[in-house]
C-alpha positions as CSV (number, residue, x, y, z in Angstrom):
1,M,-18.5,-28.4,22.4
2,K,-18.3,-26.7,19.0
3,I,-21.7,-27.4,18.4
4,F,-22.5,-25.9,21.8
5,Y,-21.0,-22.9,20.8
6,L,-22.7,-22.2,17.9
7,I,-26.1,-23.1,19.6
8,F,-25.1,-20.5,22.0
9,F,-24.0,-17.6,19.5
10,T,-27.0,-18.1,17.3
11,L,-29.2,-17.7,20.5
12,L,-27.3,-15.4,21.2
13,S,-27.7,-13.2,18.3
14,F,-31.6,-13.1,18.2
15,T,-31.9,-11.8,21.8
16,G,-31.5,-8.5,22.3
17,L,-30.5,-9.0,26.2
18,A,-26.8,-8.7,26.0
19,Q,-26.5,-6.1,23.1
20,N,-28.3,-3.9,25.9
21,R,-25.4,-4.5,28.1
22,Y,-23.0,-2.5,26.2
23,E,-24.8,0.3,24.7
24,Y,-23.4,2.7,27.0
25,L,-20.3,2.3,24.7
26,A,-22.2,4.2,21.4
27,S,-21.1,6.7,20.3
28,K,-18.2,7.8,22.1
29,T,-14.5,8.7,21.2
30,S,-11.7,6.0,21.1
31,A,-10.2,8.0,24.0
32,Q,-13.5,7.9,25.8
33,R,-14.1,4.4,25.7
34,I,-10.7,3.6,26.9
35,K,-11.9,3.8,30.8
36,L,-14.8,2.0,29.7
37,L,-13.6,-1.2,28.7
38,L,-10.1,-1.8,30.6
39,P,-11.6,-4.2,32.5
40,F,-12.4,-6.0,29.8
41,Y,-9.1,-5.7,28.2
42,H,-7.6,-6.5,31.8
43,S,-9.7,-8.9,33.4
44,T,-12.6,-10.2,30.7
45,L,-10.0,-11.2,28.0
46,Q,-7.3,-12.6,30.0
47,Y,-9.2,-14.8,32.2
48,E,-12.9,-15.7,31.3
49,D,-13.9,-18.8,29.3
50,S,-13.5,-18.2,25.5
51,A,-17.0,-19.0,24.6
52,V,-18.3,-16.1,27.4
53,I,-15.5,-13.9,25.8
54,F,-17.0,-14.6,22.3
55,A,-20.2,-13.6,23.1
56,K,-19.5,-10.7,24.6
57,I,-17.6,-8.9,21.9
58,D,-20.7,-10.1,19.6
59,S,-22.7,-8.0,22.0
60,I,-20.7,-5.4,21.2
61,R,-20.7,-6.2,17.4
62,Q,-24.1,-6.0,17.4
63,V,-24.3,-2.3,19.4
64,A,-21.8,-1.1,17.1
65,N,-23.6,-2.5,13.8
66,Q,-26.6,-0.9,15.2
67,H,-25.7,2.7,15.8
68,H,-23.1,2.4,12.9
69,D,-20.8,3.3,15.4
70,D,-17.3,2.9,13.0
71,D,-14.7,3.7,16.2
72,L,-16.6,0.9,17.9
73,Q,-16.7,-1.4,15.4
74,M,-12.8,-0.8,15.2
75,E,-12.6,-1.6,18.9
76,V,-14.4,-5.1,18.1
77,S,-12.1,-6.3,16.2
78,L,-8.7,-5.1,18.8
79,L,-10.8,-6.8,21.4
80,Y,-11.0,-10.5,19.2
81,A,-7.4,-9.6,18.1
82,H,-6.3,-8.8,21.9
83,Y,-8.0,-12.6,22.7
84,F,-5.3,-15.1,20.4
85,Y,-2.6,-12.5,21.5
86,Y,-2.7,-13.3,25.4
87,R,-3.0,-16.9,24.6
88,Q,0.2,-18.3,24.0
89,Y,-0.9,-21.5,22.7
90,F,-2.2,-20.5,18.9
91,P,0.3,-20.2,16.1
92,P,2.4,-17.2,15.9
93,R,1.6,-17.2,12.3
94,K,-2.3,-16.8,12.9
95,V,-1.8,-14.0,15.6
96,L,0.1,-12.2,13.5
97,A,-1.9,-12.1,10.2
98,I,-5.0,-11.5,12.8
99,L,-3.2,-8.4,13.9
100,D,-2.0,-7.8,10.3
101,S,-5.8,-7.6,9.6
102,V,-6.3,-5.4,12.0
103,K,-4.5,-3.1,11.3
104,K,-4.8,-2.7,7.5
105,E,-8.7,-2.6,8.7
106,A,-7.6,0.8,10.7
107,I,-5.9,1.9,7.6
108,Q,-8.6,1.3,5.4
109,R,-11.2,3.0,8.1
110,K,-8.6,5.9,8.9
111,K,-8.5,5.4,12.6
112,V,-4.9,6.2,13.6
113,W,-5.3,5.1,16.9
114,A,-6.4,1.7,15.9
115,E,-3.3,1.2,13.5
116,A,-0.8,2.5,16.5
117,L,-2.7,-0.5,19.0
118,A,-2.3,-2.8,16.2
119,E,1.3,-2.0,15.6
120,N,2.2,-2.0,19.3
121,M,0.9,-5.0,20.0
122,A,3.0,-6.5,17.1
123,A,5.8,-5.1,18.6
124,L,5.4,-6.7,21.9
125,Y,4.1,-10.1,20.2
126,N,7.5,-9.8,18.0
127,F,9.3,-8.9,21.1
128,T,8.3,-11.0,23.8
129,T,7.2,-14.4,22.6
130,L,8.6,-14.6,19.3
131,N,12.3,-13.3,19.8
132,H,12.3,-11.2,16.9
133,Y,13.7,-8.5,18.2
134,E,14.9,-6.5,15.0
135,V,11.0,-6.4,13.6
136,A,9.9,-5.5,17.1
137,F,12.1,-2.0,17.2
138,E,10.6,-2.2,13.2
139,H,7.1,-2.0,14.4
140,H,7.7,0.2,17.9
141,Q,9.1,2.9,15.2
142,R,6.0,2.7,12.8
143,V,3.8,3.3,16.4
144,Y,6.2,6.5,17.0
145,N,5.7,8.3,13.9
146,L,1.5,7.5,14.3
147,I,1.1,8.9,18.1
148,K,4.2,11.5,17.8
149,D,1.5,14.5,17.0
150,L,-1.1,13.1,19.2
151,S,-1.9,14.4,22.3
152,P,-2.4,12.4,25.1
153,N,-6.5,13.4,25.5
154,E,-6.6,11.9,21.7
155,F,-4.2,8.9,22.4
156,P,-4.2,8.1,26.3
157,H,-2.2,5.3,25.6
158,K,0.8,7.3,24.4
159,Q,2.7,6.8,27.5
160,N,2.4,3.3,27.6
161,C,3.8,2.6,23.8
162,L,6.6,5.1,24.3
163,Y,7.5,3.0,28.1
164,Q,7.6,-0.2,26.3
165,M,10.0,1.2,23.4
166,A,12.3,2.8,26.2
167,D,12.0,-0.8,28.0
168,E,13.0,-2.3,24.7
169,Y,16.0,-0.4,24.3
170,Y,17.0,-1.2,28.4
171,V,17.2,-4.7,27.3
172,F,19.7,-4.2,25.2
173,N,22.1,-2.0,27.1
174,D,20.9,0.8,25.0
175,F,20.5,3.6,27.9
176,E,20.6,6.7,25.8
177,E,17.5,5.8,23.7
178,S,16.0,4.0,26.7
179,I,16.2,7.6,28.3
180,R,15.1,9.8,25.1
181,Y,11.7,7.5,25.1
182,N,11.2,7.8,28.6
183,R,11.6,11.5,28.9
184,L,9.5,11.5,26.2
185,A,6.8,9.1,27.8
186,L,6.8,11.3,31.2
187,E,5.4,14.3,28.6
188,A,2.3,11.7,28.2
189,E,0.6,11.4,31.1
190,P,-3.2,10.2,30.3
191,P,-6.0,11.8,31.4
192,F,-6.8,8.8,33.6
193,K,-4.8,6.1,35.3
194,L,-5.0,3.2,33.0
195,Y,-2.2,0.9,34.7
196,P,-1.9,-0.5,37.7
197,P,0.7,0.1,39.4
198,A,1.3,3.9,38.6
199,L,3.0,3.7,35.0
200,R,4.6,7.2,36.0
201,I,6.9,5.6,38.7
202,I,8.0,3.0,36.5
203,I,9.3,5.2,34.1
204,L,10.8,7.9,36.9
205,N,12.3,4.6,38.4
206,T,14.3,3.1,35.0
207,L,15.2,6.6,34.2
208,G,17.2,6.4,37.8
209,L,18.8,3.4,36.6
210,S,19.9,4.3,32.8
211,Y,21.5,7.4,34.3
212,Q,23.1,4.9,37.0
213,K,24.6,2.6,34.0
214,L,25.8,5.4,32.4
215,G,27.5,6.7,35.5
216,R,25.5,9.8,35.8
217,L,24.6,9.3,39.2
218,D,23.4,13.1,39.9
219,S,20.6,12.5,37.4
220,S,20.1,9.3,38.6
221,D,19.4,10.7,42.0
222,Y,16.4,13.2,40.7
223,Y,14.4,10.5,39.3
224,L,14.7,7.7,41.8
225,K,13.9,10.7,44.4
226,G,11.0,11.6,41.8
227,A,10.0,7.7,42.1
228,H,10.3,7.6,45.7
229,A,8.2,10.5,46.1
230,L,5.4,9.3,44.0
231,A,5.5,6.0,45.3
232,V,4.9,8.1,49.1
233,K,2.1,10.0,47.3
234,E,0.2,6.9,46.4
235,N,1.3,4.8,49.2
236,N,2.8,2.1,47.3
237,D,5.2,0.5,49.5
238,A,6.8,-1.8,47.4
239,W,7.8,1.4,44.7
240,Q,9.1,2.7,48.0
241,G,11.3,-0.2,48.6
242,I,12.8,-0.2,45.4
243,S,13.3,3.3,44.8
244,S,15.1,3.3,48.4
245,G,17.0,0.6,47.1
246,N,18.5,2.0,44.1
247,L,19.1,5.4,45.5
248,G,21.1,3.6,48.6
249,Y,23.0,1.9,45.7
250,N,23.7,5.7,44.1
251,A,25.2,6.1,47.6
252,F,27.7,3.1,47.7
253,L,28.5,4.1,44.7
254,R,29.5,7.3,45.7
255,R,31.1,5.5,48.9
256,Q,28.6,7.4,51.1
257,F,27.9,4.2,53.3
258,D,26.2,5.9,56.0
259,I,23.5,7.4,53.7
260,A,23.5,3.7,51.9
261,V,22.9,1.6,54.5
262,P,19.3,2.8,56.1
263,L,17.8,2.8,52.6
264,L,19.5,-0.8,51.5
265,E,17.9,-1.6,54.8
266,K,14.4,-0.7,54.2
267,D,14.4,-2.0,50.6
268,V,15.2,-5.9,52.2
269,T,12.5,-5.2,54.7
270,I,9.9,-4.2,52.3
271,A,10.9,-6.6,50.0
272,L,10.9,-8.9,52.4
273,K,7.4,-8.3,53.5
274,N,6.0,-8.3,49.9
275,T,8.2,-12.1,49.6
276,D,10.0,-10.5,46.9
277,W,13.0,-12.7,47.1
278,G,14.8,-11.3,44.0
279,L,15.0,-7.6,45.3
280,A,16.0,-8.6,48.5
281,S,18.8,-10.3,47.4
282,G,20.0,-7.2,45.4
283,S,20.0,-4.9,48.5
284,L,21.5,-7.9,50.6
285,M,24.6,-8.1,48.4
286,V,25.3,-4.2,48.6
287,L,25.1,-4.1,52.3
288,G,27.4,-7.0,52.6
289,D,29.6,-5.9,50.4
290,I,29.6,-2.4,52.5
291,S,30.2,-4.8,55.7
292,L,33.4,-6.2,54.1
293,Q,35.0,-2.8,52.9
294,R,34.3,-2.0,56.6
295,G,35.7,-4.8,57.8
296,N,32.6,-6.4,59.9
297,L,33.1,-10.0,58.5
298,F,30.6,-11.4,61.0
299,K,27.6,-9.4,59.5
300,A,29.0,-9.8,55.7
301,D,28.9,-13.4,56.6
302,H,25.1,-12.7,57.7
303,E,24.1,-10.3,55.0
304,L,25.7,-12.5,52.2
305,S,24.7,-16.1,53.3
306,N,20.9,-14.5,53.5
307,A,21.1,-13.0,49.7
308,R,22.5,-16.2,48.9
309,Q,19.3,-18.2,50.2
310,Y,17.3,-15.7,48.4
311,V,18.5,-15.6,45.0
312,Y,18.1,-19.6,44.8
313,R,14.3,-18.8,46.5
314,S,13.6,-16.5,43.6
315,G,15.4,-18.1,40.8
316,Q,16.8,-15.0,39.4
317,Y,20.5,-17.2,38.9
318,Q,22.0,-14.1,37.4
319,R,22.1,-12.6,40.4
320,L,25.0,-15.0,41.4
321,Q,27.3,-12.7,38.9
322,S,27.3,-9.8,41.7
323,L,27.0,-12.2,44.9
324,Y,30.0,-14.9,43.5
325,P,32.9,-12.2,43.9
326,L,31.5,-11.2,46.7
327,L,31.4,-14.6,48.7
328,S,35.3,-15.4,47.2
329,K,36.2,-12.0,49.1
330,L,34.3,-13.1,52.4
331,Y,35.9,-16.3,52.2
332,A,39.6,-15.0,51.2
333,A,39.3,-12.2,54.5
334,E,38.4,-15.3,56.6
335,G,41.0,-17.0,55.3
336,S,39.6,-20.0,53.6
337,T,41.4,-20.0,50.6
338,A,39.7,-23.0,48.7
339,L,36.1,-21.7,49.4
340,A,37.3,-18.4,47.8
341,T,39.1,-19.8,44.9
342,R,36.0,-21.5,44.4
343,Y,34.0,-18.9,44.4
344,L,35.9,-16.6,42.5
345,D,36.1,-19.8,39.7
346,S,32.3,-19.7,40.0
347,A,32.4,-15.8,39.7
348,L,34.2,-16.3,36.5
349,Y,31.8,-19.1,34.9
350,V,28.6,-17.3,36.0
351,K,30.2,-13.8,34.4
352,D,31.2,-15.2,31.4
353,S,27.5,-17.3,31.2
354,M,26.2,-14.1,31.2
355,A,28.2,-12.2,28.8
356,R,27.6,-14.9,26.2
357,K,24.2,-14.7,27.1
358,L,23.9,-10.9,26.3
359,N,26.4,-11.7,23.4
360,A,24.5,-13.9,21.7
361,L,21.3,-11.4,22.1
362,Q,23.2,-8.6,21.1
363,L,24.0,-11.2,17.8
364,L,20.7,-12.4,17.5
365,R,19.6,-9.2,17.2
366,A,22.3,-7.9,14.6
367,R,21.6,-11.3,12.7
368,Q,17.6,-10.5,12.4
369,K,18.9,-7.1,11.3
370,V,20.6,-8.2,8.4
371,D,18.0,-11.1,8.1
372,L,15.2,-8.2,7.6
373,E,17.3,-5.9,5.5
374,K,18.4,-8.7,3.3
375,Y,14.6,-9.7,3.2
376,R,13.7,-5.9,2.5
377,S,16.2,-5.8,-0.4
378,D,14.6,-8.9,-1.6
379,M,11.4,-7.3,-1.4
380,D,12.6,-4.4,-2.9
381,S,14.1,-6.3,-6.2
382,I,10.8,-7.9,-6.0
383,E,8.6,-4.6,-6.3
384,N,11.2,-3.1,-8.4
385,Q,10.7,-5.9,-10.8
386,R,7.0,-5.7,-10.9
387,K,7.1,-1.6,-11.6
388,L,9.4,-2.7,-14.1
389,N,6.8,-5.2,-15.3
390,M,4.2,-3.1,-15.4
391,L,5.9,0.0,-17.0
392,E,6.9,-2.9,-19.9
393,R,3.1,-3.2,-19.9
394,D,2.6,0.3,-19.7
395,I,4.7,0.7,-22.5
396,L,3.6,-1.9,-24.7
397,I,0.0,-1.7,-23.9
398,G,0.7,2.6,-25.1
399,I,2.4,1.0,-28.2
400,V,-0.7,-0.7,-29.2
401,L,-3.1,1.9,-28.4
402,L,-0.8,4.6,-30.3
403,L,-0.8,1.8,-33.4
404,M,-4.4,1.5,-32.5
405,G,-4.9,5.7,-33.0
406,I,-2.5,5.4,-35.9
407,A,-5.0,2.9,-37.7
408,I,-8.2,4.8,-36.7
409,Y,-7.1,7.7,-37.7
410,I,-5.5,6.4,-41.5
411,Y,-9.0,4.3,-41.8
412,K,-10.6,7.9,-41.1
413,E,-8.3,9.4,-43.3
414,Q,-9.3,6.8,-45.9
415,R,-12.5,6.8,-45.2
416,K,-12.9,10.7,-45.6
417,K,-10.8,10.4,-48.8
418,Y,-13.5,8.2,-50.2
419,R,-16.2,10.1,-49.4
420,L,-14.4,13.1,-51.1
421,Q,-14.0,10.8,-54.3
422,N,-16.9,9.2,-53.9
423,E,-19.1,12.7,-53.7
424,E,-16.5,13.8,-56.8
425,L,-17.8,10.7,-58.4
426,K,-21.3,11.5,-58.1
427,T,-20.9,15.2,-58.7
428,A,-18.6,14.4,-62.5
429,S,-21.1,11.6,-63.1
430,K,-24.1,14.1,-62.9
431,Q,-22.1,17.1,-64.3
432,L,-21.5,14.6,-67.2
433,S,-25.0,13.2,-67.4
434,D,-26.6,16.8,-66.9
435,F,-24.3,17.5,-70.1
436,A,-25.0,14.9,-71.8
437,R,-28.8,15.3,-71.4
438,N,-28.3,19.1,-72.3
439,I,-26.7,17.8,-75.6
440,S,-29.7,15.2,-76.3
441,E,-32.6,18.0,-75.4
442,K,-30.7,20.8,-77.9
443,N,-30.6,17.9,-80.6
444,A,-33.9,16.6,-79.7
445,L,-35.1,20.6,-80.4
446,L,-32.8,21.2,-83.5
447,E,-34.6,17.8,-85.3
448,L,-38.0,19.6,-84.4
449,L,-37.0,23.1,-85.8
450,E,-35.7,21.8,-88.9
451,Q,-38.2,19.7,-89.5
452,Q,-40.9,22.6,-89.4
453,H,-38.7,25.0,-91.5
454,G,-36.6,22.7,-93.6
455,N,-33.5,23.5,-94.8
456,E,-34.1,26.9,-94.8
457,T,-31.8,29.0,-93.7
458,N,-32.3,30.2,-89.9
459,E,-29.7,32.4,-87.5
460,T,-31.7,30.3,-84.8
461,L,-31.0,27.4,-86.3
462,Q,-27.4,28.2,-87.0
463,Q,-26.5,29.3,-83.9
464,L,-28.4,26.1,-81.7
465,R,-25.9,23.6,-83.9
466,H,-22.9,25.8,-83.2
467,S,-23.7,25.4,-79.4
468,T,-24.1,21.5,-80.0
469,I,-20.6,21.1,-81.2
470,L,-17.5,20.5,-78.6
471,T,-14.8,22.8,-79.3
472,D,-11.4,21.9,-78.0
473,S,-12.0,23.7,-74.8
474,D,-15.3,22.1,-73.9
475,W,-13.5,18.7,-74.9
476,E,-11.1,19.1,-72.0
477,Y,-13.7,20.1,-69.6
478,F,-15.9,17.3,-70.5
479,R,-12.8,14.8,-70.6
480,D,-12.0,16.4,-67.4
481,L,-15.8,15.0,-65.8
482,F,-15.5,12.1,-67.7
483,E,-12.2,10.9,-66.0
484,K,-13.5,11.6,-62.4
485,A,-16.8,9.9,-63.6
486,H,-15.1,6.8,-65.3
487,P,-11.9,7.1,-63.8
488,G,-9.3,4.9,-65.5
489,F,-11.3,4.5,-68.3
490,L,-9.1,6.1,-71.6
491,E,-6.1,4.4,-69.7
492,R,-7.3,0.8,-70.4
493,L,-8.7,2.1,-73.3
494,K,-5.1,2.7,-74.8
495,E,-4.1,-0.6,-73.4
496,K,-7.7,-2.2,-74.8
497,I,-7.5,-0.7,-78.3
498,P,-3.8,1.2,-79.2
499,G,-3.1,3.0,-82.0
500,L,-6.5,5.1,-81.6
501,T,-7.0,8.3,-83.4
502,P,-8.3,11.3,-81.3
503,A,-11.4,11.0,-83.0
504,E,-11.7,7.6,-82.4
505,T,-11.1,8.2,-78.5
506,R,-14.2,10.9,-78.5
507,F,-16.1,8.6,-80.5
508,I,-15.7,6.0,-78.0
509,V,-16.0,8.2,-75.1
510,L,-19.7,9.2,-76.4
511,S,-20.6,5.7,-77.3
512,K,-19.7,5.1,-73.3
513,L,-22.5,8.0,-72.6
514,S,-25.1,5.9,-74.3
515,L,-25.4,8.7,-76.9
516,S,-27.0,8.2,-80.4
517,G,-24.8,8.5,-83.3
518,K,-26.7,11.5,-84.4
519,E,-26.0,13.3,-81.1
520,M,-22.1,12.0,-81.4
521,A,-22.2,13.6,-84.8
522,A,-23.9,17.0,-83.5
523,M,-21.4,17.3,-80.5
524,L,-18.6,16.3,-82.9
525,G,-19.8,19.2,-86.0
526,I,-19.5,16.1,-88.3
527,G,-22.2,14.2,-90.3
528,T,-23.6,10.6,-89.6
529,D,-21.6,9.2,-91.9
530,A,-18.6,10.3,-90.5
531,I,-20.1,8.7,-87.0
532,R,-20.3,5.0,-89.1
533,Q,-17.3,5.1,-90.4
534,L,-15.2,5.5,-87.1
535,R,-17.7,3.0,-85.6
536,S,-16.3,0.6,-88.4
537,R,-12.8,1.7,-87.8
538,V,-12.8,0.8,-83.7
539,K,-14.6,-2.7,-84.8
540,K,-11.9,-3.3,-87.0
541,K,-9.1,-2.0,-84.6
542,L,-10.8,-4.7,-82.6
543,N,-11.7,-7.7,-85.1
544,L,-15.4,-7.8,-84.4
545,G,-18.0,-9.3,-86.7
546,E,-21.0,-6.8,-88.6
547,E,-22.8,-8.6,-85.9
548,T,-21.2,-8.3,-82.7
549,S,-22.1,-5.3,-80.7
550,L,-19.4,-2.7,-80.1
551,E,-21.3,-0.8,-77.5
552,D,-21.0,-3.8,-75.5
553,I,-17.4,-3.6,-75.5
554,I,-17.2,-0.4,-74.3
555,M,-19.3,-0.8,-71.8
556,H,-17.1,-3.4,-70.2
557,I,-13.7,-1.6,-70.7
């Protein structure tokens, strides 16, 4: 069978026949498309074979893709979800997962109408199928938040969604909330009829019953008469009977028996015509009660006996809660004490059973509320812990980034400092080199002039000789340049050769620059013999032999 479905879908996807059937759905708003798809939702999805259903959904999907119709693509996802929603044999977890997936898709596509419908389906599924009442109420609250500001023209399902919320509150006897949502539903009349029978009649009737339960009979009459008038207008026979019976019961509560009896009899007649045994039994019980109060035991016996027969036929055994006390009164009035006692005991048992059932239902909802709050609290704790972990991670990342920033800053500053030092070193080395070259060039010029003029006194020669001699201020400037070009040399020199005289220190510094003896003598303003003596004293302090090169030692300091 699976292979058959696969082949079927494959062939279908390559044909345009099915696709063309649904062209009329393209390029329309969700509200415009609702009326067109009602038969699909109310007939095809619920009753046709799954292979046919999926083939049709796939055809609609192809139309949506072809026209790039975002709304219709969203509708396809809802059709798919409804298929699983209508089939009770699918695992609830799978159905809920599909509904959640559709909701997420709707949020992603920013389709509020689709998100509201997915939430509403989840609410109904939790309430009617899973009996997860508190979860259902939460889903419906989200539905309300989504649709409260939408008009019926924008969201035609608004009335139905509000009624479903009201109906759930009615089940739990929360009549005030049921009234609130039903009154909102009345104001949300769709632009066309969506659900047979007319939903407005049901809403009006439920409002009437809610006010009846609260003892506000005038308000109850108002809405029940509205339901009856609308039922007559729409020629809805069944709801004419139901609304008549409910109006009759209001008259009974006021002890207006003459008004109540024809209304109740009308309800019984229509209910029997439609084989609605439960409705027939309900109005017959009230008629039997009226007959008892009027003292007509024969008529009461007939009415209550029929009511008992119809209760059994309907299978609505909760109606015995109202029937057994009446039968006990009837048999007591007829003098059948044993039967009266038996039905009174049965009435108490049924009443207790129904009370236990209602209490269990309310207790279940209360327990679900506690469980849901605990689950939410646990989720909040997990989320808070996740946020805390993320905060700690972010702080750690921040600290790492800060340290990296500081490290980069320090590195850049060091690089900058190094570049500055390197540039200073290059500048100092160049200046020192220029200084030494200048002295060397002056010495060369001086030697040349001396060769030309001999030892005669010449003012130019004298000035040139004096310009090559380093004064104290020249030496300080020279020493600063030397320290920049050869940082730490003088300190290392003191460690290497302690006790050097200033003259010896100057000799070593000039030797470091590879100056000749004559150049050094000219710079220091001494003779070459004095330079040889300085060299000798330094070698002696270093314990160097005559063959050892002093310059090599100086170069390695």
